[in-house]
C-alpha positions in Angstrom: -53.8 112.7 -135.6 -52.9 112.8 -139.1 -53.9 114.1 -142.5 -54.7 112.4 -145.8 -55.2 114.2 -148.9 -55.7 113.6 -152.5 -54.8 115.8 -155.7 -56.9 115.6 -159.1 -57.6 112.0 -158.2 -54.3 110.5 -157.5 -53.7 107.9 -154.8 -53.9 109.5 -151.0 -51.1 110.5 -149.0 -50.9 110.7 -145.6 -49.1 113.3 -143.5 -49.0 113.3 -139.7 -49.7 116.7 -137.7 -47.9 118.6 -135.8 -48.9 119.3 -132.1 -50.9 121.9 -132.7 -52.9 119.7 -135.4 -51.5 121.6 -137.9 -49.7 119.7 -141.3 -48.1 121.4 -144.3 -46.9 120.0 -147.7 -45.5 121.5 -150.6 -47.2 120.5 -154.1 -47.2 122.0 -157.3 -50.0 121.4 -160.0 -48.3 119.3 -162.8 -50.1 121.3 -165.5 -52.4 124.9 -166.2 -56.0 124.4 -165.7 -58.9 123.4 -163.3 -57.6 121.4 -160.0 -59.0 119.6 -157.2 -58.0 118.6 -153.8 -59.7 116.4 -151.1 -58.4 116.8 -147.6 -60.0 114.7 -144.3 -58.5 114.4 -141.0 -58.2 111.0 -139.0 -58.0 111.4 -135.5 -55.1 109.4 -132.5 -58.1 106.8 -131.9 -58.7 106.0 -136.0 -62.1 108.1 -136.6 -61.5 109.5 -140.0 -63.4 112.8 -140.1 -65.6 114.2 -143.1 -63.5 115.4 -146.2 -63.4 118.7 -147.6 -63.3 119.5 -151.3 -60.8 122.8 -153.0 -61.4 123.4 -155.9 -58.9 126.0 -158.3 -57.8 127.2 -161.6 -54.0 127.6 -162.6 -52.8 130.0 -164.8 
């Protein structure tokens, strides 16, 4: 399993999931203001699951 994310429309980045299906990334928004993050999982068999969108403001 893996997770793919894109922040603010930047190119997608894929990270492998751990044994418990979790993953962690370090990311800091480059500017204050409104940002969004889109994440989707891909199963071991290659099925891409529905994306989740997160919206937040940094001040």
